[in-house]
N, C-alpha and C positions, 0 to 999 in steps of 0.2 A: 372750551373743550380741551381735553387732555392732549398733549403733544404726541404721546405714544399712540393714541388712537388715530390721529391724523397721519402719522408716519405709517401705521399699519394699513390704513386705507390707501395711501399713496403706493405702498408696496403691492397691495392687491391689484390696484389699477395697472401698475407696471407688469406684474405677472400675467394678468388677463390680456394685456396688449401683446405681450410676448407669445402667449398661447395662441392668440388669434393669428399672428404673423406666422408662427410655426405651423399652425394648421393649414394655412394657405400653401406654404412651402411643401408640406408633406401630403397635400391634397386630401385632407381629412376634414370633412364638414362638421364632424362631432367636436373636434378640438376647437374649431372656429366658433361654434355655438357656445361651448363652455367659456372660452375667452371673452366673448361678447357678454355673456350673462354675468361673469365676474366683474367686468368693467362697469356695466350698467348698474348692477346691484350695489357696488361700492360707491359709485357717485350718488345714487339715490340715498343711501344710508348716510353718507357724509353730509348731504344737504339737509336731511331730516334732523340729524344731530345738531347741526349748526343753528337751525331754526329753533329747536328746543332750548338750546343754550342761551339764545338771545332773549328769551321771554323772561 
Protein backbone atom coordinates (compact mmCIF):
# COMPACT_ATOMS: atom_id res chain seq x y z
CA UNK A 1 0.00 0.00 0.00
CA UNK A 2 1.18 3.49 -0.78
CA UNK A 3 2.78 5.38 2.12
CA UNK A 4 0.86 8.53 1.22
CA UNK A 5 -2.46 6.68 1.51
CA UNK A 6 -1.53 5.37 4.94
CA UNK A 7 -0.44 8.86 5.99
CA UNK A 8 -3.72 10.29 4.68
CA UNK A 9 -5.78 7.75 6.62
CA UNK A 10 -3.73 8.41 9.77
CA UNK A 11 -4.36 12.12 9.34
CA UNK A 12 -8.09 11.48 8.86
CA UNK A 13 -8.18 9.38 12.04
CA UNK A 14 -6.39 12.16 13.94
CA UNK A 15 -8.77 14.83 12.62
CA UNK A 16 -11.79 12.65 13.41
CA UNK A 17 -10.54 12.11 16.95
CA UNK A 18 -9.97 15.83 17.36
CA UNK A 19 -13.46 16.57 16.06
CA UNK A 20 -14.93 14.04 18.49
CA UNK A 21 -13.14 15.62 21.46
CA UNK A 22 -13.97 19.15 20.31
CA UNK A 23 -17.63 18.18 19.91
CA UNK A 24 -17.67 16.97 23.51
CA UNK A 25 -16.07 20.20 24.71
CA UNK A 26 -18.45 22.35 22.66
CA UNK A 27 -21.43 20.15 23.63
CA UNK A 28 -22.23 19.44 19.99
CA UNK A 29 -23.56 15.94 19.30
CA UNK A 30 -23.36 16.52 15.54
CA UNK A 31 -19.62 17.18 15.67
CA UNK A 32 -19.12 14.10 17.81
CA UNK A 33 -21.04 11.98 15.31
CA UNK A 34 -19.05 13.33 12.37
CA UNK A 35 -15.79 12.69 14.20
CA UNK A 36 -16.83 9.15 15.03
CA UNK A 37 -17.90 8.48 11.42
CA UNK A 38 -14.59 9.81 10.09
CA UNK A 39 -12.56 7.61 12.44
CA UNK A 40 -14.59 4.45 11.83
CA UNK A 41 -14.74 4.86 8.05
CA UNK A 42 -11.00 5.56 7.87
CA UNK A 43 -10.16 2.46 9.89
CA UNK A 44 -12.48 0.26 7.83
CA UNK A 45 -11.08 1.57 4.54
CA UNK A 46 -7.52 1.12 5.78
CA UNK A 47 -8.22 -2.51 6.72
CA UNK A 48 -9.95 -3.22 3.37
CA UNK A 49 -7.05 -1.77 1.42
CA UNK A 50 -4.55 -3.78 3.46
CA UNK A 51 -6.45 -7.01 2.76
CA UNK A 52 -6.63 -6.27 -0.98
CA UNK A 53 -2.93 -5.50 -1.13
CA UNK A 54 -1.99 -8.79 0.54
CA UNK A 55 -3.79 -10.92 -2.07
